[in-house]
Each structure stands twice: as structure tokens, then as C-alpha cells.
N, C-alpha and C positions, 0 to 999 in steps of 0.2 A: 368786444373790439370797440373801440370808442369812434363816436360818430364824428368824420371830419368836414372839411370845407369842400366845396363845390370848385374841381379845377377847371380851368380853362386853358386850352391849348388852340393856339393860332396856326393854321397850317395854310400859307400862302394867303388866297382869298376866302378861305372857308373858316369858321371858327366852331369848334366843338366843345360841348361841355358836359362833363361826365362823372359821377361818382364812383371811385374804386374802391371805398372802404365800407360798403354796406355789408350788413348782417346777412349769413348766408339765406335767410328766407326772404330777405328783401332783394338780394341778388337775383335768386330764381323768379321772385315777382317781375323784376325789372326784365329778366330775359323772356319772361311770356309776354310782357310788353312790347319790348323789341321785336320778337316775332313775328308780331302781328303788322310789322312795317316792313318785313323782309318783301320784294318784290321778286317773284318766281320767273320771272320773264324777260327777255333780253330787251334793254331800253339803249344799250350804249350803241353809238353810231361806228365810224371807222375807228379800228383800234391801231394805233401806231407805236403805243408803247405799253409797256407790261412791267409790273413791278413783282418780284418776289420777297415774301414775308416771313423771317423764322425768328426763332428766340431760344438762346441758349443760356443756362443756369448754373452759378458756382454760388456755393452756400446760400446768402441770401441777397444776391445779386441778379438780375435779368438784363441779359444782353441781347436787344433785339437789332436785328439787320435787315435793310431794305434795299436791292438790287434793282435799279430800274434798267431795261432793256427796249431797244427798237423792236418792232414786231412787223413781220415775221423773221426778221433776220437774226433776231437775237443778240445783237450787239450790245455792250454794256455801255450805258449811258452815263451812269452816274450810281452812288451808293450814298449809304449814311449809317451810322449805328449810334444806339444809345443805351447807357448804362443805368438802372434804377434799382434801388433797394426794395426787395420784397417784403410786402407789410400784410399781405393776405396769405391766410393758411392754405396748404393744399387740400383741396376739395375735388374729387373728379366732378367733371360738368360745370366747375366754375374757375377755371383755369386762365379764362381771359382776364378774371379780376386779378389774377398775380402779374401777367405780361403786359396787360393792355396800356398802363403808363410808359414803359418802354418803347411799345411799338408806335403810340403816337408820336413819342418825342424823336423816333428815328423818321417817321413821315414827315413831320413838321421840317425836317433840314432838308428835303427835296427842293430843288429850285422850280420844279414845274411838276404839277399834278399828274399822275400816271393815269393812262385811259383804263386800265385794268388792273386789279391786285389778286395774286393767287398766294394762298398761305399756306402754310406747312400747318394742317389743322383742319378742323372741319367747319362746314358751313350750316346748313339745316339738319345735317345728319348728327343730330343732337338730342337728348330727351326733351329739351324745350324747343328745338328747332333752332338755336341762336347759339352756335360755335363762334370761335373767335372771327370767321370770314364773314358771318351775319352781324356780329356785334359791331364790329369796327365799319363795316359795309355800311351799316344803317346810319350809324353816327357820323360817317364823313360823306353819306349819301353819293357812293362810289361804285361802280361796279365791281364784285369780290368773287373768287371761287375758293372753295376749300379743297384742299388736294392731302388727304392725310395718309399716312403710312399704315397706319391701324384702324381699325372698326372700333366706335364707341359705342353704338348701338345698331339694331337691325339685323335681319336675316337676308341670305342670298345664296344663290348658286353659283359656283365657281365659273368663272369665265373660260373659253375657251384658250389654248394655250398661245394663240397667233397674237402677234401686236396688234390693237385695235380691238379686240374682242371685249365685251362689256357684258355685265348681267346689272338687272336692278336692286338696289339696297331697300328693304321695305322694314317700316316698323308700325306697329298698330294699324296695319291696313293702309299705310299710306308710303309712297314712294318718296323716298328722302336722299337718293343719290344713285352713285352708279360705281361697279367694281369694276375698274378698268385695267385691260393688261397693256401697259406701254412698252412693253419689251418682250419678245418670244420666249417662253419658258422661263420667264422672270414674276417673283410674286407681282399682285396686282397693287393698284393704290386706290384710295376710296375718295371718290370725287363726289362733291355736293354744291349747289348753288349756295353762295352766300348772300348777295343781293345783286339785283338788277341783271342776271345773266340766267338765261335758262338751262335747265339741266344739257340737254342736247347741246347746246354751245360751251357749257363748262366743259364736256367731256373733248369738244372738238378744240378748243384753246389748250386743254392739257396736254395731248396727243401732239399739237403743233410745237408746244415748246419742248417736248421730250425729243431728245436727238440720240445720243448714245446711252444714255443712262436710264434707270427705273424711273426718278423723279425729273420734274419740269426743270430746266436751265434755271429758270428764275429764281425757284425755292433752293435747288442744289446750291447754286452760288450765295444764295444769302445764308445758307446753313455753313458753309466754309467760313463767311465773313462774319458770323455770329458766334464762331468759337472764340473763348477766351484765349488771348497772348499767353505763351508759356512763359512762367517767370524765371 
């Protein structure tokens, strides 16, 4: 893999610099460094807007979608989509390096900065405590939550079947997330801190954003928008 240049992405009043073409060993080292910057407690103030982020793939193209909504009413305020070619190999634990450029490109199109991001992916529930919600959250210094459909690492006991029930997800003796039942008798989701949001608040926000479906309305609508149009 060749060494590329430093990309600068301007998103409203903040600038982000990030390398997306690192060799796997360098990418892993970067994740370890970024994980040290993750803030596991809530620093956010009043949340009035929340944005869902999701990415779809077709051949060698990543299509990222962001849907911004009011909170707690969850009325859509705006959305954005960006497509980028995939130049990074598929390596479990390094998926952010495949979809990060498209995600940042989509976020850069928003007219206002969201108060909170909810990703369809992991936060610190990751082997190096740096899934996409933590990676992008730290780069942008924005509160972020990971809400994944499946577990990446860790052990847990199955939560009770009632909506709102949850158990802790642990890995190597550390609590890294929560397994949350967002609908009664429906499979749980895996919630973890991304950046600047405590686990307790992460669970609360996810439950607040789940209405009639298993997934939060934010990421559910982002998932719909990220789907490639039929040709």
C-alpha cells in the first residue's frame, strides 16, 4: 500500500486532518493513540440536534449518509450523502479506514454542526477501543455514540426481554458497552461510548431515539438514505 498525502477536510467551523492510507500496523498504532483521547464521560450540554451516520458499499464504492434530526422530537432537519472510492483492504477492526473518507465528506455538507452523532457501528466496544464512533468523534471533537447491530468483541449476559433492559458488555476485565433491548422480544443492540458521552447517557439517548423499530430513528433513516439507488 503506497503512502499518500495528508487530507484536510473542512466542516463548517472546524478542520480535520487524517490519514486514511496507513499500512495496517500503522493504522492499529493510530487507533491506540486515538483511544487515549476518548472522553468516556458526558461533556455535552443541551442536546437539540442528533445525527445518524451509516455507510453502504457497492463494489469499490462507499456511500455514506448523514441524517440530522431535532431532539427529542426526531423531526428531520436535513441530510447529506457522499460517495468515495474504497482504497483500503477489508480488515476486521480497521473498517473505519474504508468508510472514513465518505463519512467525513457527508458530514462536511451539513449546514450546522450536530450536538450528537449516533453511528451504525462501534465506539469503544472495539479491540483497541477505537471503532468508527470513537475515531470520528475524536477527530471532530464531537459527542458520539456507537450503536451496532452485532458484537465485535466482548462477553455479556442476555438482557431481559422487556424494552429498556440491558446488560454490560465486557472485554479483558473492562466494561466497554451495553447490550440494550430497544424493543420487547426483539434482538438487542450493542451500545458503546464513542466520545464525550458516558455509557449511561449513551444508552439513554439510544432508547430515546428508538420509536417503533429496533434501531434508532437516526441511523435507521441514515441506513435508508445510504442505500445505492437501483440502476
